[in-house]
MIKOL-135328 format. One record per atom (N, C-alpha, C): residue in one letter; x, y, z. Coordinates in steps of 0.05 Angstrom, whole numbers, plus 5000, padded with zeros to 4 digits. Each point is the difference from the previous one (the first is absolute). Layout:
MIKOL-135328
AXYZ;...
END
This chain:
MIKOL-135328
M952438547335;M502749885000;M500049755017;T501449804992;T500049745013;T502849905005;T500449905025;T502549875006;T499449705003;V501649844987;V499649715002;V502549885013;R499549835021;R502249885014;R498949765016;T501849855011;T499249785017;T499250125027;R497949905013;R499150125025;R502149975022;V500450235013;V501850015023;V498650175022;T501049995024;T498950175021;T501350274997;I498250214999;I501050274995;I499250175024;L501950145011;L499550205021;L500850274989;V498250195002;V500650274989;V499450215021;S501150234997;S499450225018;S497350114994;S499050175017;S497350114996;S499850194976;T502350074988;T499950174976;T500849864975;A500449745001;A501049864976;A497849934981;L500750014975;L498149914979;L500849734990;C498249874986;C500549734990;C502450004981;F500550224986;F502150004981;F502450165009;G500250065026;G502450115011;G500050305003;A498050154989;A499950285003;A499050075028;A500850225011;A499250085027;A498350254999;I497950005016;I498350235003;I500050085029;G500350255007;G499950085028;G499950305001;S500050115024;S500050285004;S502850105000;A500750184982;A502750104999;A500550205023;A502450005011;A500750195022;A500150284988;A499250205016;A500050284991;A502950104997;A500750114977;A502750104996;A500250295011;P502350085011;P500350285009;P500050204977;L499150245006;L500250224980;L502950084996;P500650144978;P502850074995;P501350165022;D498450165016;D501250165021;D500349845026;G499449754999;G500349835024;G497649995018;S498050174995;S497649995018;S498249784991;D498149945018;D498149794992;D497750134984;R498149844991;R498050094982;R497650135014;G500150015026;G497750135014;G497649815001;A497650114999;A497649855002;A499849794978;P499149765006;P499849804979;P498050074979;A500749934975;A498250064978;A497649815002;P497850094988;P497649825000;P500849734987;P498849795009;P500749734988;P499450004970;T501849884986;T499649974971;T500349704993;E499249934977;E500249734991;E500850004970;P501549804992;P500649984971;P497549934984;S500150084975;S497749934983;S500249704993;N497749875002;N500049714993;N499149954972;I499850214984;I499049984972;I502350044981;D500449814982;D501950044978;D498450114977;Q500550264994;Q498450144980;Q500549894972;R502449884996;R500649904973;R498449754994;T499849825020;T498749744995;T497150005011;H499250225013;H497450015012;H499549765019;S502049965017;S499849785019;S501050085027;T499149875021;T501050055027;T502849875002;K501650115017;K502749895004;K500549975031;P501849825008;P500349935028;P501850205015;V498850225010;V501550215013;V499650005030;Y498149855010;Y499350005028;Y501349765014;D500750035025;D501549805015;D498149795012;Y500149764989;Y498349795010;Y500649925028;A502649995007;A500849925027;A498950195022;N499750254993;N499050205019;N497050064995;A498749834985;A497150054995;A498449985026;I497750135000;I498149985023;I498649734998;R500149855022;R498649755001;R498050015023;E497549964993;E497950035021;E497849804996;S498749935022;S497849814999;S497650145013;V497750004986;V497650135010;V497749804998;Y497850085012;Y497649835001;Y497650164991;V498949924977;V497850154987;V497449905011;D498250185006;D497449945011;D498149904978;T498149835008;T497949924981;T497350025015;A497949974985;A497350005011;A498949725003;M501749794998;M499049735001;M501149855024;D498449815009;D500849835023;D499749714991;S501849914984;S499849744987;S500349765019;D501350055024;D500349795019;D498050025023;S498150194998;S497850035019;S500950025029;D502250155004;D501050035027;D499150275013;G498350144986;G499150265010;G501850234994;K502249954986;K501950214993;K500450004970;N500150244988;N500450014971;N502849904993;D500249864978;D502649904991;D501950224993;T502649955005;T502150194992;T501949854981;I501050154980;I501649894979;I502950105003;A501849815004;A502850075003;A501350084974;V501350235000;V501250114976;V502950075006;D501949894984;D502850055004;D501050174977;I501650215006;I500750214980;I503050045000;V501150024977;V502850094996;V499950244981;R501150235008;R499850244982;R502550175005;P500750164980;P502550165002;P499850215023;S502150035015;S500150205021;S500450284988;E501350014977;E500650274988;E497450144992;T498149864988;T497650134992;T498350085024;A500349855022;A498550075024;A501150265012;L502650044998;L501250255011;L499250254984;T499749974974;T499250234983;T497050034996;G498549805009;G497150014997;G499049924972;R501849894985;R499149914973;R498449755002;K497650004987;K498349765002;K500749804978;I499749755006;I500949794982;I497749794996;P500149864978;P498049794995;P500749745014;V498249815000;V500249755014;V499949764982;I501849815004;I499849734988;I499249815023;M497849864996;M498849835021;M499949714992;D500849835018;D499649714998;D498449915024;A497449964995;A498249895021;A500049704998;S500349865023;S500549714999;S499049865025;P499149754997;P499549835024;P502549845008;Y502150024984;Y502249805002;Y502550105015;Y499950245012;Y502450115012;Y501149855024;S498349845013;S501049855023;S499749704995;C497949914986;C499649714997;C501849874980;C500650144978;C501149864976;C502350144987;G500150265003;G502150164987;G499350074972;R501750184988;R499650104974;R502349944982;G499549964974;G502149964980;G501149725000;N501849964982;N501249734996;N501649915025;E500850205017;E501549935024;E498450025025;S497450034997;S498050005022;S500850195022;E500650244993;E500850205020;E497650095017;K500550045026;K497950105018;K500850275011;K498150155010;K500650255013;K501649945025;T501950185006;T501449995026;T499850275013;Y500250005027;Y499550245016;Y502350045019;D500450255009;D502150065020;D498949945028;E501650065020;E499249935028;E497550165009;N499450224985;N497750165007;N497549934984;G500349794983;G497749924984;G499650174975;V502050154992;V499950174976;V501249844977;I498850034977;I501049854976;I502950044996;Q501449794994;Q502850014994;Q500549914971;K499449754995;K500349904973;K497349964987;M499650124977;M497749954983;M500749804979;P498349794996;P500749814979;P500250124972;L501449864983;L500350074972;L501850254996;F500450074975;F501950214994;F498750284998;Y497450025002;Y498650244994;Y501050245017;D500349965026;D500950225017;D502950084994;N501749804996;N502950064994;N500250174975;Y498449944981;Y500250134974;Y498550264998;F497650005010;F498350244995;F500150215021;V500649935025;V500250215021;V502250204993;P502449924991;P502050194992;P499250184977;R497949924985;R499150154977;R497650185006;G499350025026;G497950185007;G497349895003;Y499849745008;Y497549875005;Y499949915029;A497649965011;A499749865025;A499149714994;M501249815014;M499149724997;M498349945025;V497649894994;V498149945021;V499249714998;G500449855022;G499349725002;G497649975019;V497849914989;V497549985016;V499449715007;D499649955027;D499049745009;D497050014998;I498849854981;I497150024998;I498649895025;V497550065003;V498549935024;V500349715006;G500549945026;G500249735009;G502749864996;T502050164992;T502649884995;T502250165014;N502249865007;N502450125012;N499250185023;R500650274998;R499550175023;R497350154998;S498449954980;S497350114999;S498149835017;T497950135010;T498049855015;T497849914981;G498049855011;G497849914984;G500549734988;C498149934982;C500149744986;C499650044970;G501649884984;G499750034971;G497749834989;D499150094976;D497849864987;D500749914972;V502549974994;V501149894975;V498750144976;G501150234994;G499250154976;G497450145002;G498749995023;G497450135004;G500250295007;K497750115007;K499850295005;K501850095022;D500249855022;D501650085023;D503050044992;E501049804985;E502850024992;E500550244982;I498250044981;I500350224981;I499750265015;D498050025018;D499650255015;D502450075018;S501449795010;S502350055017;S502250154985;V500249944974;V502050154984;V499050274992;V497450024993;V498850264994;V500350195023;A499849905025;A500350175023;A502850135001;V502049854992;V502750115000;V500350214978;I498949954977;I500150204978;I498550255009;D497849975014;D498550235010;D501750155020;W501549865018;W501750145019;W502250164985;L501249874979;L502150144985;L498950254986;N497450014996;N498750234987;N498550185019;G500549975026;G498850185020;G497149945006;R498949774992;R497249945005;R499549805022;N502149935014;N499849805022;N502150065021;S499849875022;S501850055023;S501849755005;A502150065014;A501949785008;A501450095025;H501449815012;H501450055025;H502649845001;T501850085018;T502449845004;T499449795021;S502049845007;S499649785018;S499250105028;D500850255007;D499250105027;D497350154999;G498750004977;G497450134998;G500050284990;S502450114995;S500150284991;S499050024971;P498350204994;P499050044973;P502350064981;V499849914976;V502050054980;V498750054973;T501050194985;T499050064973;T502149944979;A499149984975;A501849954978;A500450264984;S500850215014;S500450264987;S502350004981;W501649795000;W502549994984;W499549904972;T497649924993;T499549884974;T498150164983;T500349984974;T498250124981;T497349865000;G499949765011;G497649834999;G499849834975;A501950034982;A500049834976;A501249735007;V498549794995;V500849735008;V500149814976;G502149844999;G500249794981;G500249745015;M498249804994;M500149745014;M501449804982;I501649835012;I501449794986;I499949745016;G500249784987;G500249755015;G499449764983;K501149775009;K499749754986;K497949835014;S498549854985;S498149805010;S497950145018;Y499849935025;Y498050115018;Y500350315001;D502650095001;D500450295002;D499050154975;G500549884976;G498950114976;G497049994998;T498949785012;T497149975001;T498850225016;L501250075023;L499050235016;L500150264983;A502150034985;A500250244983;A497750014980;N499349774988;N497749994982;N497450075015;G499749895024;G497550045015;G499850295009;V502250125009;V499950285009;V499450184976;A501349954977;A499550164976;A497149994992;A498749775004;A497249964993;A498150155018;T501050125021;T498350185017;T499950284989;G502050074983;G500250284990;G501050195021;V501449915021;V500850185022;V501850224989;R499450255009;R501550234991;R502949995012;G501950074984;G502849995008;G501649784989;L498649784993;L501449774987;L500450074970;K502450054993;K500650094973;K500849774980;T501149795011;T500949784983;T500249755016;I499749764987;I500649755013;I501749834982;V501649825012;V501749824986;V499449725011;P497949864990;P499449735009;P501749804986;I501349835015;I501849794989;I498849735006;S499349854980;S498949735004;S497750015019;A498150184996;A497950075019;A497349884993;I498449965020;I497349904997;I498250244993;S498149954981;S498050214994;S497249925010;S499649745006;S497549905011;S500649755016;W499350015025;W500549775018;W498449764992;Y497650044988;Y498549774990;Y501749854979;D501250154982;D501649884978;D502649895010;Y500850085024;Y502549895012;Y499549735012;T497649965011;T499449765015;T498449804983;R499050074976;R498549824984;R499950104971;S499249824982;S499750084972;S497349914990;G498350204995;G497349944990;G498549805016;G500150035027;G498549835017;G501549755009;V502449964990;V501749775008;V502150095020;P499849925025;P502050095020;P502849884995;Y502050175006;Y502749904999;Y500849875027;S498950115022;S500749915026;S497850065020;D499149815015;D497850045019;D501050145025;D498350175011;D500550155025;D502650164999;Y500550114977;Y502550154996;Y500050265016;M497850144999;M499950275012;M500549995030;P498749835016;P500749995028;P502849905005;W501049824983;W502849915004;W501950244996;L499650164979;L501950224995;L499850205022;A497650065010;A499750195022;A501649915024;S499949745006;S501549905023;S503050004995;H500849974975;H502950004992;H501350275005;I498550214995;I501150275001;I499250175024;G497949915014;G498850185020;G500549925029;H498950165018;H500449965028;H498649755010;D501349855017;D498949755011;D498550075026;T497550094997;T498450075023;T497249884996;P498549965022;P497249904997;P498350184983;A500450275002;A498450184984;A500549964970;C502649974993;C500649974972;C499349724990;E500049805018;E499049744993;E497150014992;A498550165015;A497150034993;A499650134973;V501750204993;V499950134974;V500749794978;R502049845006;R500749794980;R497849804996;A498649935022;A497749824997;A497950124982;D499550265002;D498150134983;D500949994970;L502650024996;L501049984972;L499349724989;G500449795016;G499449744991;G497149954996;D498350135017;D497149964997;D498950144975;N501450204991;N498950164978;N501349974973;D502049824998;D501549984975;D498649834978;D497949865008;D498449844981;D501749804984;D501949885013;D501649794987;D498249774989;E497849955015;E498349784992;E498650044973;T499450254994;T498650064975;T501850114978;G502250145008;G501650134980;G498850264990;D497850095013;D498650244990;D501550265006;Y499650194982;Y500950285004;Y497850145016;T500750085025;T498050115019;T500950285008;K498450135018;K500850265011;K502749995013;F500649785013;F502649965012;F502250044980;W499749884976;W502150024980;W499950274985;A497650114997;A499750274987;A501650215016;E500049975027;E501550195017;E503049994994;R500849774990;R502949954995;R500649994970;D498250114985;D500450024970;D500550294993;Y502550064994;Y500850274994;Y499550084971;V499749804983;V499550054972;V497450154996;K497949925015;K497450134996;K500150305007;D502050085015;D500250295008;D502250154985;A500849894978;A502250134984;A499250284992;R497450054997;R499150274992;R500850215021;K500549925025;K500750195021;K503050075000;V501649854986;V502950035001;V500950274988;K501450155017;K501150264991;K503049994997;A501349795011;A502949984999;A500949874974;S502450074991;S501249854977;S500949735010;V500449824982;V500749725007;V502349904983;F502149905013;F502249874987;F500049715011;M498949814985;M499949735010;M502049824987;T500849805015;T501849794989;T498949735008;H500549804983;H499049735006;H501749804986;G500249765011;G501449784988;G498149834984;L500749944975;L498249844983;L499949715008;S501749915018;S500049735010;S498949995028;D498750215009;D499050035028;D497449845003;Y500149785015;Y497649865007;Y499550015030;N501350195014;N499150085027;N497950214995;V500850244992;V498150204991;V500049984970;Q497949884989;Q500049934972;Q499750244982;T500549974975;T500250234982;T497350134994;N497849865006;N497450144997;N499850245018;H501550015022;H499950225018;H501050264987;F502349994988;F501050244987;F498350074976;S499149804984;S498650064975;S497350125004;Q498549905020;Q497350115004;Q500250285013;W502050045017;W500450275012;W501050204978;W501849904983;W501050174978;W497750084982;D498349814992;D497850064982;D498050205013;A499549965026;A498150195013;A501250285002;L502650025006;L501350265001;L499950134973;A500549844979;A500050114972;A497250124994;K497949865007;K497350114995;K499550265014;N501450055022;N499750245015;N502250204995;K501649944979;K502150194991;K502050085022;V500749805017;V502050045020;V502850004988;P501750195005;P502849994990;P501349755012;R501449854982;R501049745009;R502449914984;K501449805012;K502349894987;K500249715010;L501249824983;L500049725006;L502649874993;W501049845019;W502349824994;W499149715004;L500549834981;L499349715002;L502649844996;G500849855021;G502349834998;G499349714997;L501949844992;L499549714998;L499749875027;E500850135021;E500349885026;E497249935013;D500249875023;D497649955015;D499550225020;H499849945026;H499350205020;H502550145010;V501250174982;V502650125005;V499950304995;D501350155017;D500350294997;D501950074978;P499550204983;P501950074979;P502750105011;F500050075026;F502650075012;F501849765000;E498949764998;E501649764999;E500849934971;F498250034981;F500649894974;F500750214979;R499850265006;R500850214982;R500950245016;R501849965018;R500550185023;R500650294992;Q502250044986;Q500850284995;Q497950154984;D498949874979;D498050134984;D497550075017;W499349825018;W497750055018;W500550235018;V502350015013;V500650235017;V499950264985;D501250004976;D500050254984;D497250084992;E498349814992;E497350064991;E498350095023;L500349875023;L498550075023;L500750285009;H502550074998;H501050275007;H498650204982;K500049954974;K498750194982;K497050025005;W498749775006;W497150005005;W499350175024;F501349955022;F499450165024;F500850294997;D502250064986;D500750284995;D497850144985;Y498849874980;Y498050124984;Y497450045015;W499149795014;W497350015012;W500050135028;L502349995014;L500050115027;L501650265003;Q502050044982;Q501650255001;Q499250194977;G498549904981;G499150174978;G502250074980;L502049824997;L502250064982;L499449904972;P500350174980;P499349934972;P502249834987;N500249745008;N502249834991;N499349834976;G497550024990;G499349854976;G499149725004;V499749915025;V499449725005;V497349924987;M498250184998;M497449934989;M500050014969;R502250084989;R500349984970;R501349744992;E500949855019;E501349744994;E497849804991;P500849784987;P498149794994;P498549915025;M497549944997;M498249935022;M500849735013;A500849814983;A500449735010;A502849904993;S501249855018;S502649874996;S499649715007;V500649824981;V499549715003;V502549844996;E500549815018;E502349824997;E499249774983;T501049994976;T499249794981;T501849765000;A502350025011;A501949785005;A501750095023;P501449815014;P501550095024;P501850234994;D499450225015;D501650264998;D499750144973;K498149924984;K499550144975;K497350145002;W500150275000;W497650165004;W499250154975;N497550004994;N498950154978;N498050215011;D500250244989;D498250215008;D497850044980;Y497550055010;Y497750034983;Y498550255009;Q498650124980;Q498650255005;Q497449965015;T499049755000;T497549955015;T500049705008;W498149935017;W499649735008;W497149965007;P498749774993;P501249784984;P500350084971;A501749864986;A500550064972;A497549924983;A498749785008;A497649914985;A497550135013;K498650154984;K497550135010;K497749805000;H500249804984;H497849804998;H501349724999;T498449805006;T501049734998;T499249884972;T501749824992;T499549854975;T498849735006;P497649944989;P498849745005;P501549774986;I500849805015;I501449774989;I498149765003;P499049904978;P498149785001;P501249745010;L498249825009;L500949745010;L498849784982;A501649794996;A499049754988;A501049785017;A499249764995;A500849775017;A503049984999;G501350055023;G502949985002;G501650224987;K498650194987;K501450204984;K499350295009;L502050175000;L499650285006;L500550174975;G497950154991;G500350164976;G498349914977;A498449795004;A498249904979;A497249995012;A498150074984;A497249995008;A498949724999;G499249895023;G499149735001;G497149975003;K499049764998;K497249935004;K499849785020;G497649965011;G499649785019;G500850085028;T500449805017;T500750055028;T502349835009;V501350095021;V501949835014;V499250015030;T501049815015;T499149975028;T502450015019;V499550145023;V502050005022;V498649905025;T501149805012;T499049895025;T502150065022;D499050115022;D501850095021;D501849775010;D502650065002;D501949825011;D501850155019;P499350025026;P501550165019;P502949905004;E500649774991;E502749895003;E502050124980;L499050134979;L501850114980;L501550245011;T502649994997;T501750235008;T500550174975;E501150245005;E500750174977;E502049864982;D501949865013;D502049874983;D498849784983;D497949865011;D498649814983;D498550144977;I498950235007;I498350144980;I501650104976;V502350115005;V501650134979;V501649794985;A500449765011;A501649804987;A498549874977;T501449884981;T498949864977;T497550144989;P500450254990;P497750154990;P498649884976;S501549834985;S498849884976;S498449745006;E500049925025;E498649755008;E497550065015;E498149814999;E497650035016;E500549915029;I499250175019;I500349945028;I497250035013;A499149815014;A497450015014;A500050245019;G497950164999;G499850235017;G501150254989;R501149994975;R501250244987;R499250004971;Q499350244990;Q499950054972;Q502250204992;M501749924981;M502250174991;M499550084971;F500350264994;F499850104973;F502750124993;V501249904978;V502850074993;V500150144973;S501750204998;S500350154975;S502249874983;A500250094975;A502449944984;A502350165010;P502549934993;P502250175007;P499550294989;L500750195016;L499450284992;L501650074975;P498750114980;P501450084976;P501750255004;T499250165019;T501550245008;T499750035030;A501750175011;A499850065029;A497350145005;I498949955023;I497650155009;I500650145026;R498650225005;R500150135026;R497249995012;V499949885024;V497550005015;V500250235021;S498250204998;S500350235017;S497250085009;G499349925025;G497350055011;G499049775015;T497449975001;T498749795016;T498549814982;P501049754998;P498549804984;P497649895016;T498149904986;T497749855012;T499449764983;V498549825012;V499149764985;V497049995002;T498650014977;T497149984999;T499349714993;L498449885017;L499249724996;L496949985002;R498949884979;R497149935001;R499949725010;I498749965023;I500249745014;I497249905007;K499949745004;K497749875012;K501049825022;A499150055024;A501149855023;A497949815011;D501049805016;D498249825013;D499750075030;S500950245007;S499950095027;S499150295001;T499150105023;T499150275002;T502350205000;T502449915005;T502350174996;T502549825000;T502250124991;T502649875000;T502150214996;P502349975012;P502250174993;P501049934972;I501050204986;I501249954974;I502750145000;T502149864992;T502750105000;T501150004972;A501450224993;A501250024973;A502950085003;R501749884984;R502950074999;R500850044971;L501550224995;L501150054974;L503049955002;V501049824984;V502749905001;V501450054974;E502650075001;E501650014976;E502249785001;Y500349864978;Y501949774998;Y502350074981;G502449925009;G502450034984;G502450035018;D502349894992;D502450025016;D501050285002;A500650095024;A501150275004;A501150035028;Q501650215004;Q500950085027;Q497850195010;R498749925022;R497850165011;R500750105027;Y498950235007;Y500350115027;Y499049805021;S501649965021;S499249805020;S500250095028;G500750265004;G500150105028;G502350195005;I500550065025;I502250175008;I501649875022;A502450095004;A501749905022;A501550245011;T500350015026;T501550225013;T503049944999;T501550204993;T502949974998;T501350115026;K502749985001;K501550115023;K500950294994;D499550104977;D500750284993;D497750185007;E500650265003;E497950185007;E500550274987;S497950175000;S500350274991;S498850185021;C501050255001;C499250195021;C498650244987;H497950095012;H498450224988;H499350205022;G501350234998;G499450215019;G502250025022;Q499550175019;Q501950045022;Q499649785021;Q501949995019;Q499949785020;Q500750105027;T499349835020;T500950045027;T501149745010;S500949995025;S501149755011;S497849795003;Y497550085001;Y497849805003;Y498349964975;D500750154978;D498549974975;D501850084977;D501149804987;D502050064979;D498750034973;G497549954996;G498750044974;G501049814979;C501249775009;C501149814981;C498449745000;Y499749894976;Y498349764997;Y501349814981;F499649745006;F501149794983;F498750024972;L501749954980;L499049984972;L498849724996;I498249994980;I499049734992;I500949954972;K499949744993;K500449934972;K497649854990;K499450034975;K497749864988;K500949734991;L498249815004;L500649724992;L498449934976;T501249844983;T498649894977;T500549705000;A498249864987;A500349714998;A499049914972;K501349804989;K499149904974;K497549835005;S497950054985;S497649845002;S498649994973;D498049824998;D498749964975;D497150115000;H499350145022;H497350135000;H500050225021;G498150184998;G499550205019;G497150075002;I499050075024;I497350085004;I499750294993;V498250064980;V499550284993;V498050125020;S497949855006;S498050105019;S498349785010;R498850055024;R498149815012;R497550155007;G497849855004;G497550135009;G498049805011;W498250105017;W498049825013;W497450155002;I497849854998;I497350115004;I498249785011;D498350085019;D497849825007;D497750064981;A499149794986;A498250054977;A497450145009;A499149955024;A497550145009;A500550305004;H502550085005;H500750285004;H500850154974;S499949864978;S500950134975;S498550254993;G497450005005;G498350234993;G500050215021;S500449935026;S500050195022;S501649885023;L501850165011;L501649915023;L498350035026;S498150185000;S498550055025;S497449845000;K498949934976;K497549854999;K500449774981;P501349795009;P500549774982;P497449874991;K500049894977;K497749874989;K500749714994;P498849815015;P500749724996;P499449924971;L501749824990;L499649894974;L497649815000;T498749984977;T497949804997;T501249764987;P500249785014;P501349764987;P498749934974;G501749954980;G499049934974;G499350234982;K500350255010;K499350244984;K502550154993;W500250104975;W502350144991;W500150285013;T502550095006;T500450275010;T502950084992;T500550255002;T502750104992;T501450115025;V502549915003;V501750075023;V502650134989;T500950215013;T502550134992;T502049965023;V502349884994;V502149965019;V502150234997;P500350175020;P502050214998;P502849905006;L501850034981;L502849945004;L501450245012;R502549975008;R501550225012;R501450164978;A500150265005;A501250194981;A502949924995;Q500950054975;Q502749924992;Q501050194979;D502650034998;D501350134978;D502549844993;E499849854978;E502149804993;E500349994970;I502450004992;I500749954972;I500749714997;I498449854984;I500449724996;I501249954973;P502449894998;P501549994975;P498749824979;K500950054976;K499249834977;K500849715006;G498349824992;G500549715003;G498949885025;R499250165020;R498849895024;R497249904994;V499049825016;V497349904998;V498550085025;L497550104996;L498350075022;L498049785006;G499549965026;G498149815008;G498150125021;L497449954996;L498050085019;L498949755014;A500449985026;A499149775016;A497650085016;V497949844998;V497550055016;V499649765018;T499950055026;T499349805020;T497950115019;L499249855020;L497950105018;L501350085027;S499849855021;S501150085025;S503150015000;D501150155018;D503050045001;D500850005029;V500849775010;V500649985029;V502850115006;E501650054980;E502750115005;E499850305004;W498550144982;W500150295000;W497650135013;T498049845007;T497650115014;T499349815023;S498150085017;S499149825021;S498649764987;P500449775012;P498649764988;P497050044998;N499049984976;N497250064994;N498949824978;D501049764999;D499149824979;D497149925004;T498550004978;T497149935001;T499549744986;G501949894986;G499549764985;G498450044975;A499850264992;A498450074977;A501249924974;S498450004979;S500849984972;S498850224985;I501550114980;I498850204982;I500549924971;D498150054983;D500449994971;D500650284991;I502050034982;I500850264989;I499150014971;D498350194993;D499250054972;D502250144986;L501449874983;L502450124987;L499350254984;A497849994985;A499250234983;A499450255017;G499249965025;G499350235017;G502250075020;S502449904996;S502150045019;S502550114986;R501750155015;R502350124988;R501950105022;L502550044992;L502050145016;L500050294990;N499850195019;N500150284993;N502850115008;L501750054980;L502850065004;L500650284993;P501250165018;P500850284993;P502650004984;L499849974974;L502349984982;L500550284988;T502650074997;T500750244986;T501449944974;T501449774999;T501449924975;T499649704997;G500249914975;G499949714994;G497249895002;K499849744995;K497449865001;K500449715007;L497849885008;L500149715006;L498549854978;T501149774993;T498749824981;T500049725012;A498149844990;A499849735011;A501749814983;P501049795012;P501649804985;P498149834983;A501049914977;A498449814985;A499749745016;K502149935014;K500049765018;K501750075024;V499049945023;V501550075025;V502449815002;A502350125000;A502549855001;A500749945030;P501349785005;P500749945028;P501950225011;I499750075025;I501750195013;I500949875026;D502649975003;D501249885024;D500450225021;V499149955024;V500350195022;V501549865022;D502150135009;D501649895022;D499750175024;I498649905021;I499650165024;I502549975018;T501750204999;T502549995015;T499650125028;T498350205002;T499550135026;T497050015004;P498949845019;P497250005004;P498950275008;T497650064990;T498750265005;T499350025030;E500550235012;E499250055027;E498450265001;R497749995011;R498350245004;R501250165024;P500150264998;P500850165024;P498249955023;D501249975024;D498449965024;D499250275011;L497450064998;L499050265009;L500350035031;R500449785014;R500350035029;R503050015008;D501650044980;D502850065004;D500750234981;P498750235003;P500250214980;P502850114998;K500850054975;K502550144995;K499450305003;N501150125020;N499350285005;N501250194981;
END
């Protein structure tokens, strides 16, 4: 249920609900003869299960919930102070189930952002009472799920907020710090209160579901990849599946010294942690772009075989912070290991579905957790596996994803896409070219760019999966970056972002310090004459191996594959597709221009497109296409992450 209104300051009593209902302890009524009832009856609690809908219902009093903060022990000393690190864990859980001894499952959001940056579109941070006990937990999860019989657990990962130690950005220490909490929730680890008193988690079933966006969802992926017992499901939102692929593409870095910068952005400012950050910078191999043991430790995809938890992932198809290869490679790896899974793909960029599909998301999340953590047979796993936003607020459901099991080879000819050509064309690196330069005037020759253009589409096509570009090249250098962009041309209203409104909706119960209400967003569209379908980058020497690059032999032919980003897009009839090939890309990657030139053997090169419907044909003659750049392209700044 949702209430929409303009934001106002709301003060409520300790028994008030968001929608005006009151929950509290009723006074004992006298017996008919006027006597009292004698000894109190054993504590009872209302059932939180709706047997008709097979769903939990909000019967527990959020205002009177137990709020506690504990410190979980670990076996690591990441700051080398001679003391094992402790992990701060904040908990909100129903008091009624504690009185009756009923055990409940846990929804967990482990995060480095609770003090530095905040969570959600409104950047909420944890707040505490005068005794240092959790008061407000960010986001709506506790307001909504605690009254339904769940505990909400917010974990400060190692080296952040009230936890001790130093973080290692997606590495073993950060993952183990969360595993330690799950072990405590399952009776396999110890914890204590702020005064040192031992504390156990006897109140929980040990069933844990992790959820979170961006870094938080990344932690969920990493913890699931350990196979820890007790983790039943994860809900990663716009999450990283491999830190190598977050910081570079095929040996081409997006940003230098990113790992130590991020560690300093989120972690403790101490000499010990500065030393840990220096080690991150020494071991990230920015100079080579190689995939090393450092990156393998932060690659969760390789450990997908260990995943025992179900996975409900969501991602934005316009996300170039955590790019779409993260969800697609994780999804494919989970599929190979037959992990139960579900997928939502929106048009948006780095945005939580709570913002762009709010009520549907709350309802689906409720069903998901009820099924996997409460064991309720609500049919959520019989629903279509994938839901894709094909136009603003227009969603299509599919039984599987990707829709295309294989790619369709699209041949290249000089200036043409869809015709088999002969001979060669040349690209010489021009680091001054911007993306706006590259996509403009596709029918004209531009130095530093080769553009291949299709005829207007005779029917609509659906691109569903991961495109690649295969190029047979001869270079005059031992290596060079190669950049590819797939562009669709034609006038249309296209998704252009989101904006926060002054209206809000409320989800769950509330208190005077946590109303469970959040501003609504609206989707923005803009009329334009082109859109980027996908981008991709590769260092040519890394094309055969990310860990053992092989330098090119100047003047010798070799084949390079440029991986583009996963996409699911319906491109209407009449649009024109363009494939642009350039070399270095100083806008979207770290400056790495080599001044190289490559010859492309047209007969040995192609676009590999995951098509489900329609086909591409080449034009008899490339017609002029006018492109009006009204809004210059801006790459997301990874050093100003949208949390």
